N, C-alpha and C positions, 0 to 999 in steps of 0.2 A: 245848153238847151233850155233851161228856165228862163235865161235872159232873151231867149228868142221868142218863147211863148207869151213872157209878161214883159213888156218894155220897161222895167223898173231900173232906175240907176243904182250904182254901187252905194250911193249916199242913203238910199232908200232902205237898202238891207241893212246897213249899219245902224241905221234908226230902229229897225225892227229888232235886230240882236240886242240892243241896249235896253229895250222895255220888255222882252221876253221873261227874264227871271221876275219880275214883279207881277206878271199875268200868270204864271204857272202855280200849281198846287190846287187843292180842293178848294180853296176859298178865292180863287182867281176872280170869279164873276161877281163875288159878294164882298165888297169892301168892308162893310161893318162887321162881318165875321171874321174877315182877315184880321182887322184891327183888335178884335176880342181874342184871337188865337196869339197874336203878338204880345198882348197884354199878359197872358197866362204865362207865356215863356218867360217874360220878366220876373213874373211872381216866383216861378219856379227857380229861377237863378239866385232869386233872394233867400232861398230856403237854406236853413242851416245844414251843415254837412252831416250831423248825426240824426237828421230827420228821418222818421220811420217811412216816408214817402220815397226815399231813395236808398240803394244798397249802402251798407257802411263802408265798404271798401271797393273801389272801382276795380274792374277786371285786370286792368294793366298792373295793379299792385302786386297779384299772384306771380307775375313772371319771375320774379326773384324768389329763389328757393328760400333765401334767408327770411323773406316776408312770410311765407307760408309756414316756415318754422316758428316764428315769433308768434304767429296767430295762434298755433297750437299750445305753445308755452303760456300764452297769456289765458287760453281757455281752460287748460287742465288746473291752472293755478285757481282761476275763479271757481272751478268745481271741487276744489279741495283734493285734487288727486295728486298729492305730493310726490309720491314714489312712481317710477315707470311701471312697476308692477300693478299699480292701481289704475294704469292707463287701458288696460285691457276693458274696463268697465264703461269706458267713454261710448256714448251712443251716437249713432248718426244724426239723430234729431238735435242733440245737443250742439253739434257742429253747424247745423241749419240755422238753429235759433240764434247762434252768435254771428250769422251772416256769412257762413262758409260755403254757401250752396255752390258758389262759381268755384271755388278751389277744388272741391270733391268732383264736380262734374267735369270740369276741363283738363284736370291733371291726373285724377285716381279713378275714374269710371265710378264715381259715387261711393267708392270704398274707404271707409275709415282706417281699417287695418292696413291697407295698402299704402295710405299717406302717413300713418305713423311709422311704419317700417321705413319707407323712403326718407322720411325727414330726419329720424333718429336712428341712423344705422349703427351708432356707437353701443346701441343695447343689443342684446340677444334676445329676439322676440320669438315666441312660440305662438305662431299664427292660429293654432286651434283654441287658444285662451280667448281670442276676442270674440265678443258677443255675436259678430257676424263674420265669418273667414271670407276671404276673397273667392271669388268665384272660380271652379275648377281647380282649387288648391289641392284637391285629393286625386288629381288625374297624374300626379308624379309618383310613381313608386318609391322614390328616394325620400320624399316628403312623408309619405306613408310609414316607411321603415323607421324613419326619424322620430316620428310621433311614438310608434310602439316600442322602440328602444327606451325612450324617455320613461314610458308608463310602466315598462317591464318591472323595475324595482318595487314600485308601489303596488303591483298586482302579484308580487312574489313569482316572477317568471325569470328563471336563469337560463333556461335553453327553450328552443322552439317547441318541444313537445310539452313543456309547461303550460303552454296556452291551451292545452286540452282542459285543465282545471279551471279556466276563467269562463266566467258567464258574460254574455253580452251587455247585460245591465251595468257590470262593474266597468268595462271599457267606456260606456255611454256616460256614466257618471263622472269619469275622468276626463271628459272632453272629447270623446269619439262619437258622439251622437250623430252628428252630420256624416261622419264617415261610415258608420253602419247603415245610415239611411240609403247612402248611395249605393253600396255593395250588398246590402241585404242580410247578412250574417257574419258572425266573426270570422267563420272559416273562409268565407269568400274574400274578406279584408285580408287575411294572413296568406291566402294564396296569391292574392295579388301583389302584396309585397315581398313574398319570398317564393317566386315561381318554380325555383329549382328544389323545393320541399314539398313532398306529398303530404297534404293535411287529410286524414281520414274524417269524412264527416260525422260518423258514428261515434267517434272518441270524444267529441264535444259534449259540454253539459247542455241540458235543456231538451227541447222538442226534438222529436227524430221525424216528424210528418214531411218537412220539407225535403230532405234528402232521400228518403224512403221511394220517393216518385223517380228519382234520376240515378240512384247508385246501390238500388238494391241487389243486383246481382253482384257487383263488386263487394258487398257487405257479405253475401253468402259465401263467396269464395275465401274472404278473409276469416270467416267463422270455421270454415271447413280446415283451414290451416290450424286454427287454434285447437280444434277437436282431433286433429290428425286424420281427418277423413281422406280418402283417396279416390273411393268409388262411391257413386251417388247412393247405391242401395244400402251403404253403411249408415246412412241417416236412419234407417229403421230401428237401429239398436242404441240410438241416442235417446236419453231420457230427459224430462223435463228438469230434474235436479241439475243435471250437467250443464245446461244452459243458463239456469239460474245462477250458477257458480261464476258465469263471466258478465261482469258488470254491463258492458255495452250490450250483450244478448239478453241479459235480465230485464232491461228497460223495454227493448223492443218486444220481447216476448210476452211480458206482462200487459204493458200499456196499448200494444196493437194488436195483439192476437189472442187476448184472454188466457195466455199459458198454454196455449194449444201449439205443439210442435208441427202437426200436420198442417194446421192453418197457416203458420208461418211459411213452411216450405212451398205450400200451394201458391202463395203470394209472392215469394221471393223467386220462384222458379216455375212458372206455370206452364213452361214447355213440357216439364216431366210429368209422367202420369202417376201420381201418388196414390197409393192404395192404403185407406184408414187402418184396417185391421192388421197391417203388417208392422206398425209402430208398435213398440213396448207399451205405449200409453195412448188410449183413444179418447176423444171428447166425451165428456160426461154424458151419460144417456144414450151413448151410440148404439149399444146393443139392444137397448128397448125398442128401437125403431125397427117395423116389420120390414119397411124398404131395406134397411142396412141388413138384416138377417137374410132377406132373400138374395140380394147382392152377393152376400159371402157365400151362401149355398151354391148359387149358380157358379161363381168362381171355382169352387172346389169341384163341382160336377164335371167342369170343363178340364180342370188339371187331372182328374181321376179317369176321364174317358167315359163317364157315365151319361148315357144318352136320354133317360127319362127319370123323373123323380123316383119312380118305383125301384129303380137299381140301386138306390140307398140301402136296400134290404142285404146287399152284399159286403156292406161297410160296417165293421164293429166300432163300438164304443172307443177301444182303444186306438184304432186307426183314426178315427175322428179327432180324438185329442193330439194326436201325433202332428195332425195337419194344421194345427193352431186353434181348433174350435174350443178350447177350454172356457174361454171368456163367454162365448156364446153359450154354451152347455151349461154354465152356471146360472144363466138365467132361468133354466128350466130345472133347477136343482140335480144337474148331471143326467137328466132322463133324456137319452136319445129319441125315445118313443114319443114323448111330449113335444119335443123340438120338431120332429117330423110331421106330427098331426097339426101343428099349428102353422107352419110354414107351407104344407101342402096339404090343405084340407080336402082337396078335390080327389086325392087319391085314396082308394079303398085298401087300407093296410091290413095285410094278413099276419096274425100273430101265432100261426100253428107251430112253428119252430119254436120248441120250449127254450132251446139253449139260447136263440136269438132274443126270445121274449125276455129271458133272464138278463141277458147282455144289456140291452137297450132300457131296461128300467120301466117303471110303472108309466101308465097313461098320464095325460094332463089332469 
């Protein structure tokens, strides 16, 4: 078709093809610049091989594994890293400065540890000892287990339950810092490595803030087993001293709930309506609060079937003590009369019954 539109001979086309290479490129229209470019090319060819203006080793030389191995052998020798154990200290920048950027980039995804482990398989390498471990190294549970098993003797761990006595800082100092960063806690690391074993978060050393948000009900159930509690109302008979005798409960009770059993249960099991005065120990100053006093008296009125405050006239001090009012009554030096006057000041109390007056004690 072109021959039809343009009546060129085949000889013309051959001539055009012969001159096209010389006219191509950025300097085709400027012969002076082209000649300058050609001059620079000649100068570059004359540069010595070890010039800083070109890579020390062409990419083709890394294709042979023996060349890559020789490069690292020369590098560690120049750095004074005589023993393979010292090679863990080799930094990526050391390799780059020696001209090994292409080696790392094309064959090991930029990882020094991956290169060393591949080129020197005759040594047993601990990947976590390198200054930078390969990416996703902790995604394999088998590798995590291997690391934990090698660290166990150093951390005095002979069985899985011994891990409860280890703190996260000790594992981090042993080379597990990146592992802890990935999984967040020692317990999560262990649970990932040993999925068939249940690690209870409250048995570990350290802070309990993290697991209290997710495992509080599990902790409460575990605590009930330790105390032999079968029914929820049995908690009212548990003392602070009993809980302080359990190490795990001691830490939670003191550090998070100020030693209050009521506050702990209210937080761990908020679905149950806990009544403060039924506990053997109430928070300090509880009975000094008029609001708490009125709540207690209203609760007793309901249980006794009293319809109005003046109906308290039918209840003796002995009956009141039997209903659990001893601690409240002690605020008023045992005087039922003073208690009623303070809680129900709007009631006009009559003290005509001499026997009742004697039983209720003096006024406030």
